[in-house]
C-alpha angles and dihedrals in degrees: 000000000000127000094256099051090040093056091045088055089043093055090047092057098038096048095054112114099254097044094044084055093050091048091050091049091047095052091041091053090042091057091047096050091045089058094049113073114221100025099073127163096284096061092041094051091047092050090050097048091099088057090060090061086077098040131085109256094247093048089048093051093045091055093043094048089047091057089052103053091032089061090055088066097036091058091060092061099069091034090059098038106039102004090249109132107221088195133025093243088056094064090090090053088060093067099065102009094062091046090053088052090052089052092053094259102112093121097056088044093053092040096053086045091055097042093041090052091050096051093044089048091054092045093049093045093050086047090053089051096047105033106015104114099039092046093047089075088075089073091057090058092059116098131156093287092052092047087052094051092045090051094044089056085048092052089049091051092049089063089060092060127087137021129306132040124323092247088060088050091051090051093051092045089051091052089049092054088050092050090054092062092064108113135032119344108259093229107023097032091225115150112248127195093344095130087220094296115137089205091067098052090091090051130235117320117235092222090053092050091045094051095045100041093042115020103033093035089053090053092051091047092053093047092051094042133080119287089244091070091056103044116125121253125259117267108273114244100224137312091288093065090053096055124085110270126220095276088052092054092047090054093044103043095083096042092048090051094044094043092050091052095041094047092048091055096043091044088064092061121083108239092021111080131122099330097056090037093055097050094036087057093049092050091049093049090050092051094049095044119108087217108034089170088075091070111099092027103074108297108166089209085065086063101035097052102046096040090054092045095051093048092049092046092051093055096040089057086072090069099072084039096054100029101040106011089241118138112220094194141007093275092055089051091056091048091052086055089055089052094050089051086061091048094251119132109201116221145102092315095054094086091054100039098037108025090151089061096042097047093035092057092045093050090046088060092059090048091044096054090048090052089050090056093043087049102045108032093069091046093061093097089054092049094049092044087066088070089058090067108106113258091239087065099029095052096057088046091056092047089050089048093053093044092051090041094050093045095048089059095078100343089254128144087204087071092054090050090052089051088055092046092049090044090057088044094050092051092048090054092054091053090057092044096250115143115225094205097084089045092054096044094047089048090056092049094040098085095047091045095052094045093047094047092051097045090049093049089051090052091047092047091242099313118131089204086088092080093059099037091066111078098216090045091048094050095048090047091049088050089052092051090049093052089047096052096033094101089052091046093047090052091050094048090049094053091044091052089044092054090047093055 
C-alpha cells in the first residue's frame, strides 16, 4: 500500500464519529496533564489502560497517542506563564518563554508554541507516513555504547543553555548528575546517598525538582524583589494583539523548520526523544542567532525551536514502536502494553496485518494536531488573563498548585517538604547567579547515562575502547568534543584570520 492510499484509508478511519471523539478526548486530556506538573502522560496513560479493554485497538491507540503529543504542548503553558514546566521537555521553554511573559508578550509566546507544535506535528506525521519503516532501523543500531555517546552529547549541550559562564553551567550539570545517583543502584540495588530515608530509595522525582527549582523559587524571587518585577500585565486588546505578528513569524520560521526536522530525527532514537530534542534545538538556535545575547531575555526563537522539536520528537517516537515493536521511551512502553492487552504485537508485520490501525493512528495525528490548534488558540486571552492576577493572589495559588501537585505524586508529605527545600535552593542559586536549568536537565539524563555506561563497560569487559570502536558512538562522541572545543577553535580561527589580514 502506498502512502497516499494509506493516508486516505487512515483519514476514513480517524474521521469517523467515535474515533474523532476519542482523538479529541486524548488531546484534551494531554493538554490538561501537560499543564499539571507531576501527573504527566506516563501516569495518565497507565491509569487509563483499563478503559482500553472495552475499546477497539485503533480507537485506544488514537486516544493514548493524543494524550502523549497533547501533553507536549500543555507543558509549555505553565512554563511560559508561571515558569513551572509541566513536562521535562518544557524546561527549556521556561528560559525565554517566561521572560516574554514578564515583558507583556505571553500571547505571542503561547501562540508561537501552538503554531510551532502544529507545524512540527504535521511534518513529523508526514515523515512517519513516508519514511517510517526504513528509518526505524536506526533504533536497532543503538546499544549501550551508542546510548552513552548520545547522552554525553546531550550533557555537553546542556552546558550551553542558560545564563552565566560555561564554567558555572558545568558546575550545575555536575551537581545534577550527582543528584541523579540518589536512590538504589540500577544494577546492584544498593542504596546510595539516601541518608537512611526510605522515601529516597526511589530517587528524587523530576516533578518535585521542577516545581521546587522553578515554581517555588520564582515565587520567592518575586516576593524578595522590587514591586516593579511583580506588576500585572496590561489588559490585552483583542485576540489579534495576542497572536505572533509578522516580525515574530520572520524570526520563528527558521527555528520551527529546523526544530521540526531535528526533533523528528532525534525522536527516532531510543534515549533521545522530546527532552534532548528541545534543548538541542535551543542550543542550535542560539549558535545560529546574529544576537545570541538575546537568548535568556525573551527571544521568541528560544520558544519556537524547542516547542517544535519536542512535538516532532514525540510523534516520531511512534516509528520504532509501530515498525519494530521497540519502545523509545517509557510512554511508548506503556502504549505497547495497551496494544498487547488487545492481542496485537507491534513490529515489522503490523503494517501488513493491521493497515487500518497503522494508517488510522498516523492520520489521527494530523487531525489531533489541528484539534490542538483549534482548542488552544481561542483560549490565549484566558491564559494571558491569568498574568493580570495580582502577585499577592497569584503567588499563593502557585504555591498551592505546587503543594497539591507534589503531594499527589505518591500521597507523601515528604515530597511536599522536598519541594520546599528545592524551592529555597533554587532561590539561593539565583542569588549567586547560578542557573538551575543545566542542573535539572543533567539530572534527567543522569540515570540513563549511568546505566548505559555501566552496561557498555560490562559488554566491553571493562575496556573503554568500546565507546570508540562503534561507528555511531564514535561520531557522537566526536561531535560532543567538537561542541566542547568550538569556542576555543573559533578564537584560534579568528586570530589566524586576523593575522592573515
